[in-house]
C-alpha positions in Angstrom: 0.0 0.0 0.0 2.4 2.7 -1.2 0.2 5.8 -1.5 1.9 9.0 -0.6 0.7 10.4 2.8 -1.5 7.4 3.5 -0.9 5.0 6.4 -2.5 1.6 6.0 -2.6 -1.4 8.4 -4.1 -4.8 8.0 -7.0 -5.7 10.3 -7.5 -9.0 12.1 -11.3 -8.5 11.7 -13.8 -8.3 8.9 -14.7 -4.8 7.6 -17.9 -4.3 9.7 -16.2 -5.4 13.0 -13.1 -3.2 12.2 -15.3 -0.2 11.6 -17.3 -0.8 14.7 -14.1 -1.2 16.8 -12.7 2.0 15.2 -15.8 4.0 16.0 -15.8 2.8 19.6 -12.1 3.6 19.9 -12.6 7.1 18.5 -15.5 7.7 20.9 -13.6 6.4 23.8 -10.8 8.9 23.1 -13.4 11.7 23.5 -13.5 12.5 19.8 -16.7 13.4 18.0 -17.9 11.2 15.2 -19.4 13.4 12.5 -20.3 10.8 9.9 -20.0 7.1 8.9 -20.3 6.7 5.2 -20.9 3.3 3.7 -19.7 3.6 0.1 -20.6 0.0 -0.7 -24.2 0.6 0.3 -24.3 3.7 -2.0 -22.8 1.7 -4.8 -25.4 -1.1 -4.2 -28.2 1.5 -4.3 -26.9 2.5 -7.8 -26.8 -1.2 -8.8 -23.0 -1.1 -8.9 -20.7 -3.7 -7.2 -18.2 -2.5 -4.5 -16.4 -4.5 -1.9 -16.9 -3.2 1.7 -15.7 0.3 1.8 -16.6 2.7 4.7 -15.3 6.0 5.9 -15.5 7.4 9.4 -15.2 11.2 9.8 -14.2 12.3 13.3 -12.3 14.9 15.2 -11.9 17.4 18.0 -11.7 21.2 17.7 -8.8 21.3 20.2 -6.8 19.1 17.8 -7.6 20.5 14.5 -8.1 24.2 15.2 -4.4 25.0 15.9 -3.6 23.7 12.4 -6.3 25.7 10.8 -5.2 28.8 12.7 -1.8 28.3 11.1 -3.0 27.6 7.6 -6.8 27.6 6.9 -6.5 25.4 3.8 -5.9 22.4 6.0 -9.6 22.6 6.7 -10.2 20.7 3.5 -8.5 17.7 5.1 -10.1 18.1 8.5 -11.9 16.6 10.3 -9.9 13.4 10.2 -11.0 10.5 8.1 -10.3 6.8 8.3 -11.2 4.3 5.6 -12.0 0.6 6.2 -11.9 -1.5 3.1 -11.7 -5.0 1.8 -9.3 -6.0 -1.0 -9.9 -8.5 -3.7 -8.4 -11.3 -1.6 -10.9 -10.7 1.2 -8.4 -9.0 3.5 -9.5 -6.0 5.6 -7.5 -2.8 5.8 -7.6 0.5 7.7 -6.2 3.6 6.0 -5.8 7.2 7.1 -4.0 10.4 6.1 -0.7 10.9 7.9 -1.0 14.1 9.9 2.7 15.0 9.1 1.9 14.6 5.4 -1.1 16.9 5.8 1.0 19.5 7.5 3.6 19.3 4.7 0.9 19.4 2.1 -0.4 22.7 3.5 3.1 24.0 4.3 2.5 24.3 8.0 5.6 24.8 10.0 6.1 24.7 13.8 3.2 22.3 14.4 5.2 19.3 15.3 3.6 18.9 18.8 0.1 19.1 17.4 1.0 16.7 14.5 2.6 14.3 17.0 -0.5 14.3 19.2 -2.8 13.6 16.2 -0.5 10.9 15.0 -0.4 9.2 18.4 -4.2 9.2 18.6 -4.6 7.8 15.1 -2.0 5.1 15.7 -3.8 4.1 19.0 -7.3 3.9 17.6 -6.0 2.1 14.5 -4.3 -0.5 16.8 -7.5 -0.9 18.9 -9.6 -1.3 15.7 -7.3 -3.8 14.0 -5.6 -5.9 16.6 -6.6 -9.5 17.4 
């Protein structure tokens, strides 16, 4: 999974369980869940096939606002998003944008502490969602 700025980890669970675990982990960290988008359901409604593909949109103003105060264009990439998806072999994956990559994309300097905190939270909820 070599996509620039994207972190991807394999899950020990099926897509639905991975997403449920991710949502629970995000909520347990005190973050707000803004939306859960089931792309496969949307595809099905349009009579198109798509393996399980679901996005969770979540965040916290205390985490994202300092980045937007530095450079408002990062607001296009916030709140945070995580994608749970199933590949052609039936394996489940969890992907998210690397906060450091987002900061670089928007040319934000001096935000290492904020980026580090966001990264730690994302790594923690990803581990909770995907671990056996």
